[in-house]
N, C-alpha and C positions, 0 to 999 in steps of 0.2 A: 546616404547622401546619393541624391538622384542627378543625373547628366543629362545632359541634350537639351535643357529647357532653358538656354539661354544665361544660365547662372556657370562663370568657372569655378573652379575649385578654389582658385587664390580669393577671390572675390566672398564666398561662401565664408573660408576659413576667418577671413578677416571681419568680416560682419559679427560673427558669432565669438570672437574673442573679446570684443567689446562689451564689458557691462553695464556701463554707464554713457550717457552722451555727451559729448565735449562742448565744452561751449569758447568760441574761437576769440576769446578776450584776450589783449596784450596788458600784463600787469606787472609791474615792477616789482623787483624782490631781493632780499638779501641771501646769498646764501654763504651757509658756514658747514665748514668740512674740515677732513684731515687729507692733506696732499700724499703723495708717494714717497715723500720722504720722514713723514709723522708730522710734521708743521702745521698747525691749524690755520684756514683762511679763513677772509670774508671777501665777496664778491657780490658786485652791485650787479645784476641781470634782469631779464624778462621769462616770464611765465605765457606762451605764445596759446596755448589751449589747456582749460581745465575739465576735470571731472570729478566723481566724487572719489573716485579709486585713484587718481595721479593726473600727473601735468606734462607738458611739451617744455623743458625750459630751452633757452639759448642763453650759452654762457662762453665766455671768451677761454676759459681757465678750464685745461684738460682735466676729466674727472673719470675715475674708474669705473669701471663696469662693476655692480654688486656693492660699490661703497655706499655709506648712508649720509645724506645730508640733513640740515636742518635749513626750511625756507621761513623767511619773516617777511611778511607783508608790513610795508610803513603804512600810518596812518597819519593822517593828522592829529595834533591833542585834543582830547573833548574835555569838557568842562566836567569837574568832580562831582556838581550837584546834579547831571545829567544821568539819568538812568536809561541804558539801552540795551536790547536783549544780549545775550552773550555773544560775542563773535570770535572767529578763531583767527590769530594771526602769526602764529607759529603751528610749522607744521613738517613732520620727521618725513623722510622719504629716502627710498634707495634707489640706486641708479639702475635700470634692465636694459636699457640701449642706448648707443652714442652712433651718430651720425655726422661727420665733418662737412660743412656746408661753408663754402666764400670764407673763413676764419671764424666761424661761430662753430660750437660744438652743440647741436639738438639732443639732447637727452631726454628721452622716456623715463619718467620717474613713477615709482608706484610708491601712494601713501602707508607708511608702516600701519594706519590704521584708516578705513575710507571714513571719509566725511559724512555724516548722515545729514 
């Protein structure tokens, strides 16, 4: 990596770490997981940005790093006789990082399988 041409090492590293473009969409989501006491939980939260490889989740409940969660995107009921292309509503992910901001846990999640 060359230096001295207007690029900082941190900016270059952050750019290179992203495999997919992020979409800044606020999407409501149900988050299912297991807390530190081993009890299952369900919490309504918001995805703040999305990519094929993961999401940024804003959630009040504290999550543990490396824990796995299931994300379910709610949708309106569809008519039974309407055929639509296959869509994904339930996604498995694991927590890679957590930042606490003003009462919210901002969690960087990686999908267990990238979206195609």
